[in-house]
Short mmCIF file of the C-alpha atoms (twelve columns), coordinates in Angstrom:
data_MODEL
# 
_entry.id   MODEL 
# 
loop_
_atom_site.group_PDB 
_atom_site.id 
_atom_site.type_symbol 
_atom_site.label_atom_id 
_atom_site.label_alt_id 
_atom_site.label_comp_id 
_atom_site.label_asym_id 
_atom_site.label_seq_id 
_atom_site.Cartn_x 
_atom_site.Cartn_y 
_atom_site.Cartn_z 
_atom_site.pdbx_PDB_model_num 
ATOM 1   C CA . MET A 1   175.167 191.828 114.487 1 
ATOM 2   C CA . ILE A 2   174.249 193.309 117.784 1 
ATOM 3   C CA . LEU A 3   170.518 194.122 117.861 1 
ATOM 4   C CA . LYS A 4   168.849 197.017 119.562 1 
ATOM 5   C CA . LYS A 5   166.494 196.076 122.351 1 
ATOM 6   C CA . GLU A 6   163.451 196.772 120.217 1 
ATOM 7   C CA . HIS A 7   164.802 194.413 117.546 1 
ATOM 8   C CA . GLU A 8   165.470 191.721 120.085 1 
ATOM 9   C CA . LEU A 9   161.830 192.047 121.214 1 
ATOM 10  C CA . VAL A 10  160.593 191.733 117.613 1 
ATOM 11  C CA . LYS A 11  162.732 188.624 117.050 1 
ATOM 12  C CA . LYS A 12  161.471 187.016 120.313 1 
ATOM 13  C CA . SER A 13  157.836 187.770 119.617 1 
ATOM 14  C CA . VAL A 14  158.029 186.364 116.060 1 
ATOM 15  C CA . SER A 15  159.950 183.311 117.328 1 
ATOM 16  C CA . ASP A 16  157.279 182.700 119.968 1 
ATOM 17  C CA . PHE A 17  154.506 183.004 117.383 1 
ATOM 18  C CA . CYS A 18  156.315 180.540 115.132 1 
ATOM 19  C CA . GLN A 19  156.705 178.072 118.028 1 
ATOM 20  C CA . ARG A 20  153.017 178.226 118.687 1 
ATOM 21  C CA . GLU A 21  151.694 178.415 115.135 1 
ATOM 22  C CA . LEU A 22  154.155 177.104 112.590 1 
ATOM 23  C CA . TYR A 23  156.547 174.441 113.884 1 
ATOM 24  C CA . ASP A 24  155.268 170.909 113.759 1 
ATOM 25  C CA . THR A 25  152.236 171.832 111.654 1 
ATOM 26  C CA . ASP A 26  151.353 171.256 108.038 1 
ATOM 27  C CA . LEU A 27  150.831 174.758 106.831 1 
ATOM 28  C CA . ALA A 28  149.203 173.473 103.609 1 
ATOM 29  C CA . GLU A 29  146.346 172.334 105.848 1 
ATOM 30  C CA . LYS A 30  146.549 175.397 108.126 1 
ATOM 31  C CA . MET A 31  146.780 178.323 105.692 1 
ATOM 32  C CA . ASP A 32  143.197 179.308 106.246 1 
ATOM 33  C CA . ARG A 33  141.471 182.574 107.143 1 
ATOM 34  C CA . GLU A 34  142.076 182.038 110.859 1 
ATOM 35  C CA . PHE A 35  145.790 181.696 110.403 1 
ATOM 36  C CA . ILE A 36  145.998 184.700 108.084 1 
ATOM 37  C CA . ASP A 37  144.044 186.721 110.676 1 
ATOM 38  C CA . LYS A 38  146.675 185.775 113.266 1 
ATOM 39  C CA . LEU A 39  149.468 186.973 111.022 1 
ATOM 40  C CA . SER A 40  147.609 190.235 110.592 1 
ATOM 41  C CA . LYS A 41  146.740 190.556 114.293 1 
ATOM 42  C CA . TYR A 42  150.427 190.532 115.180 1 
ATOM 43  C CA . LYS A 43  151.264 192.811 112.218 1 
ATOM 44  C CA . PHE A 44  153.493 190.146 110.654 1 
ATOM 45  C CA . SER A 45  151.710 190.096 107.277 1 
ATOM 46  C CA . CYS A 46  152.797 193.634 106.242 1 
ATOM 47  C CA . PRO A 47  155.227 194.863 108.914 1 
ATOM 48  C CA . ILE A 48  156.715 197.724 106.846 1 
ATOM 49  C CA . VAL A 49  153.367 199.321 106.065 1 
ATOM 50  C CA . PRO A 50  152.956 202.604 108.024 1 
ATOM 51  C CA . LYS A 51  150.698 202.454 111.103 1 
ATOM 52  C CA . GLU A 52  148.244 204.996 109.580 1 
ATOM 53  C CA . TYR A 53  147.458 202.386 106.942 1 
ATOM 54  C CA . GLY A 54  147.049 199.487 109.262 1 
ATOM 55  C CA . GLY A 55  150.596 198.108 109.298 1 
ATOM 56  C CA . ALA A 56  153.177 197.821 112.057 1 
ATOM 57  C CA . GLY A 57  155.279 200.746 110.807 1 
ATOM 58  C CA . ALA A 58  158.374 198.589 111.316 1 
ATOM 59  C CA . ASP A 59  161.817 199.416 110.053 1 
ATOM 60  C CA . TYR A 60  163.651 197.198 107.608 1 
ATOM 61  C CA . VAL A 61  165.765 195.461 110.298 1 
ATOM 62  C CA . SER A 62  162.514 194.392 111.972 1 
ATOM 63  C CA . TYR A 63  161.103 193.303 108.668 1 
ATOM 64  C CA . ALA A 64  164.211 191.176 107.959 1 
ATOM 65  C CA . LEU A 65  164.006 189.660 111.488 1 
ATOM 66  C CA . ILE A 66  160.362 188.816 110.947 1 
ATOM 67  C CA . MET A 67  161.038 187.235 107.546 1 
ATOM 68  C CA . GLU A 68  164.015 185.262 108.924 1 
ATOM 69  C CA . GLU A 69  162.025 183.763 111.795 1 
ATOM 70  C CA . ILE A 70  158.894 182.953 109.777 1 
ATOM 71  C CA . SER A 71  160.902 181.492 106.899 1 
ATOM 72  C CA . ARG A 72  162.935 179.400 109.308 1 
ATOM 73  C CA . ALA A 73  159.734 177.909 110.655 1 
ATOM 74  C CA . ASP A 74  158.030 177.508 107.270 1 
ATOM 75  C CA . ALA A 75  159.466 178.733 103.976 1 
ATOM 76  C CA . SER A 76  156.096 178.778 102.227 1 
ATOM 77  C CA . CYS A 77  154.632 181.054 104.884 1 
ATOM 78  C CA . GLY A 78  157.707 183.309 104.568 1 
ATOM 79  C CA . THR A 79  157.056 183.507 100.810 1 
ATOM 80  C CA . TYR A 80  153.435 184.418 101.481 1 
ATOM 81  C CA . VAL A 81  154.394 187.200 103.860 1 
ATOM 82  C CA . THR A 82  157.149 188.697 101.711 1 
ATOM 83  C CA . ALA A 83  154.964 188.569 98.575  1 
ATOM 84  C CA . GLY A 84  152.213 190.415 100.377 1 
ATOM 85  C CA . ALA A 85  154.560 193.036 101.696 1 
ATOM 86  C CA . SER A 86  156.930 193.455 98.720  1 
ATOM 87  C CA . LEU A 87  154.609 192.872 95.751  1 
ATOM 88  C CA . VAL A 88  151.343 194.234 97.024  1 
ATOM 89  C CA . ALA A 89  151.660 196.619 99.984  1 
ATOM 90  C CA . LEU A 90  154.804 198.500 99.101  1 
ATOM 91  C CA . PRO A 91  153.763 199.450 95.533  1 
ATOM 92  C CA . LEU A 92  150.427 200.673 96.962  1 
ATOM 93  C CA . ILE A 93  152.144 202.639 99.701  1 
ATOM 94  C CA . ASN A 94  154.705 204.151 97.345  1 
ATOM 95  C CA . PHE A 95  152.578 204.757 94.266  1 
ATOM 96  C CA . GLY A 96  148.895 204.381 95.182  1 
ATOM 97  C CA . THR A 97  146.337 207.068 95.665  1 
ATOM 98  C CA . GLU A 98  145.299 208.025 99.139  1 
ATOM 99  C CA . GLU A 99  142.008 206.154 98.584  1 
ATOM 100 C CA . GLN A 100 143.930 202.980 97.661  1 
ATOM 101 C CA . LYS A 101 146.200 203.318 100.664 1 
ATOM 102 C CA . GLN A 102 143.231 203.648 103.011 1 
ATOM 103 C CA . LYS A 103 141.650 200.392 101.666 1 
# 
């Protein structure tokens, strides 16, 4: 698959993050508030949430690239990210009240 320039940039930024934060670490010891804040800072925790609700507003190709890179580095972290996005954020975005979305 030939990626658009914006998708190549997403893939590179996530890969760089994983090199710094995930490879050669024991995530079981590292999955603390500081690490979760880093995922959020780079908008990797809920990439498909619209920007107006604090997400990255990414498209699904970007979401797939983010999940691929994170899961390659650490499958448990990939599960954490996809669960947060798919099981929590998307139902709130699609079916929540405006007040719930703002929170």
